[in-house]
N, C-alpha and C positions, 0 to 999 in steps of 0.2 A: 207756554206757547210762544211768548215773545222771544225767548232765547232761541227756540227752535226755528222760528221764522227768520231770525237774524243770521243763523249759520246754515240754513238749508242749501244755499248755493255752494257752500264750501264742501258739504258732505256728498254732493252729487247723487248718482243713481243708487248708491248703497244705502242712502238714508231715506229721508222723507221729503215729500213735496206737498206743500199746502198752498192752496189758492188764496186763502184768507185766514184770519185768526179763527173765525167760526169753523172753517174746514179743519183747521188744526185741532181745535177743541173736540170736534166730532171724531176725528181720526184717532186721537190719543185715547179718548174714552172707549172707543170701539176696540182698539188694539190692546190697550193696557189696563182698561178699567179706570175708575175714578182715582185709584191710587197713582196712576201715571201723571195726573195733574199735580201731585204733590212731590214728584221727583225733584230732589235737590232742595226741598224746603228747609231741612235742618242745616244743610250746607250754606244756604242763603243766610240763615240766622247766625251761623258761625262766622260769616263774613261781616254781616251788618253790625253786630254788637261790637266787635273790636274796632270797626271803622268809627262808630259813634264815640267810643271811649277815646280813641286817638284824636278825633276831631275836637272834642270838647276840651281835652287836655291841652292840645296845641293852641286852640283859640284863646282860652283863658290865660295861658302862659304868654302868648303873643301880645295880648292886650295889656297884661301886667308889664311886660318888657317895654312896649311902646310908651305906656303912660309914665314909667320911670324915666325913660330917656327924654320924654317931652316935658318933664317936670310937672306933670299933672298929678295931683294928690289922689284923685279917685278915677279909676278907669271908666266909670260911668260918665265922666265928663268928656271923654274922647269924642271927636266929631264922627258922625255916621260913616263918612268915607273911610276913616281910619279903621273903624270896627269892621267895615266891609272888606278892607284889604286884609285884615287879620283873619277874617272868615275864609277868604280865598286861599290864603297861605295855609290855613289849618286843613282845608279840604284837600289841598295838594299833598300835604304831609300824610294825612290819613289814607288817601288813595295809594300813595307810594308804599306805605307800610302793609296795606291789605291786598295789594294787587295779586300776589301769589295765591292767596286764599280765594280771591274772586275768580281766578282762572280755574281752580279746582271746582268751584261751585258751578261755573258755566259748563265745564266738561260733564259734571254729574247731571245737570239739567238737560243737556243735549245728547246724552249717551244714546246710542242706537241699540 
């Protein structure tokens, strides 16, 4: 429902117009049945799992790299701000890598 609400202004008259999330929920169930609520579920998982793998690999590798360059023996000793910066960089890497799959997922979820 969230995805459809986000793109409804882009699809115009050929698509759907929901007044609210509740209206969207009712409309989808009426038009497509309960299965319509699950459209794109597996595509979502196919995007989310690789994102998590890429994120945690980049995060841990980034913390190892920063700790090595800072001369810190254990990455657990890194300051919270440094770990936060590694987390932001890891999220950017994961998002960049999974963007094409996320686009496909969104198209599947919002298909008319």
